[in-house]
N, C-alpha and C positions, 0 to 999 in steps of 0.2 A: 504494500499499500504506499502511495506517495503522500506524504504529509504536505498540505498546501503552502505552509509558510517556512518550510525547511528545505534547503537546497543542498543535497549531498553531491560532492564532485563525481561526475560520471553518470548521474541519473538524468536530469533534464539539461544540465549545463556542464561543460567540461571544467576541470580544475583551473585552466587558464582563463576561461570566461568568468568564473566566479572570483578569481583573484583580481581581474580587471574591474569587475563590478565593485569589489571591496575598495579598490583604489579610488574609484569614482564616487564612493560614499553611498552606493545603492544598497549594498548588503553589508552585514557585519558577521564576524565569526561567532559561533556558539557551539561549544563542544567540538564535534568532528565535522560540523557542517556550517552552513551559512543561513542567515535569515534576513528578510528585508529590514532596512535600517529604521523604518517607521513603525515596526511591529513591537509590541511590548513582549519582553522575554518572560514567558510563563513556564510553570512546571511541565506542561505538555510539550512545549517547544524544546525545552532542555532535554527531556527524555527522547523525543523524536530525533534530536540532533545526534544521538549516540547510536542510532540504528545501523549506520554503516560499519560500526566497530563491533557491536554486540550481536552474536548469532542468535537465531531462534532457539528458544528453550532456556535462555539465560535471563536472570533478573538482575537489575542494578541494586547494589547493597552498599552498606557502610558509607564512606565519604561520597561516593557517586550518588547514592540515594539522597544524602543530605544536600548535595548540590542541586539535584533535580527538584527536591521539595522547596528549595529556596533559602535554606539555612546558610549555605556557603556562597560567597560572591563569585568564586572562580572554581572551575572544575579541577578535580585532582589530576595529577600528572599520570597516575596509573589508576584506571577504573577498577572497582571491585564488582564482581559478578558472582552469582550463585545459581546453581542448577534449579530450575523450577518445574521440571518435568520428571516423569518416572525413570526415563532412560538416562544412563550416564554418558558422558562425552567420551569418545574414543580417539580423538585427534587433538593435535596441539592447537591451542588457541593463540590469539594475537599476543605478542610480548607486552603490549600496553594494558593487558588485563591481569588482574589478580583473581584467580578462579578458586572458588570453594565448591567442593563436590557434594556437600550435604544438601539435600533437597529443601528448598524454601517452601513451606506449606502454602497452599492457595489462599487460606484465610488471612495470611500475613502479607499478601501481595495486592497492590493496586495497579491498575493499568492507566498510564499517562502517556499521551501521544503515541498510543499503540505499542508501548513497551511495558513489560512487567517491572515494577519497582517495589522494593520492600516498603511496607507501610511506615508511617512516621514513628509509631510505637516500636515496631521491630527494629527500625533503623537506630533509634536511640538506645535500645537494649544492646544491639550488636556493637555500637560504638563504645559504650561503657565497658562491655566485657573485653573488647579489644584493648582498650586503655588499661584495664586491670592486668591483662596478659602482658602488656609492655612494662608493667610495674610502675606506672605513672598515675598521677591524678587525672581526672577527666580532661581530655585535650580539646583543642579548638573546635573540632566538628561536633562533639557531644555538647559542649558549652553553647555553641551556636544553635543547635537543635532546641535546647532548653530555652534559650533566649527568644527564639523565633516562635516556638510552639510551647508556651508554658503549660497549656492545658493537657499535654500528653504525659506529664510527670506522674500523676497518680495512676493513670492507665498503664504506663510502662512498669511501674512498681508492681501493680497487680498482675500483669502479664508475666513478668519475670518470676514473681513469687509462685505463681500457679504452674509454671513450666516444670518439666522434669529436671533431672540432674544435667547441669551444663557447666563447662569450664568457666571459672572466674565469675560465677553467678553471685556468690556471697558478697564479694567486694562491690560489685555493681549494685546490689541491693542496699548495702551500707551507704553508698553514695546517694542513691535515690532517696533513702529514708532521711538522710541528713538534709538534703535539698527540700524534701517535703516539710520537715520541721521548720526550716528557715522561712518558707513561704506561707506558713500558717499564721 
């Protein structure tokens, strides 16, 4: 499916034509594609802009999902994707992707711009657990998600508490509980 406000190199226009249009100020870069300069950058456009990079059956997660949802101003250098289908991948993916093979459940996925993206709650939980795995306090992406979407705090805590055993779940729950107490 062609997204009307997203121009990927090679689909409707060549890379040279899109670059010339960018120099003329007609289009601007967004993710791996271009969009008209007078269009507002929305989560749908951000997600659709990554379609040339992300194969069918993969969902955007972690920092990539935070960028798509609008919490981060710039896309990450390396996009995070996770399998959202029953079948596992059996080929090498693009080197610009960080791939996780664990299946992302359908109820924790939203579709934006024709692309599966982890929900805001799942994105926050994943970011906090990744920060705990790195042995650090919540980093930029998790803090930005909480600042942009403060209403997901309680829902993220409840979702993580109700989930089964997960790596670094305890530390993420401690951080969420601390933040819940501060906001009350």
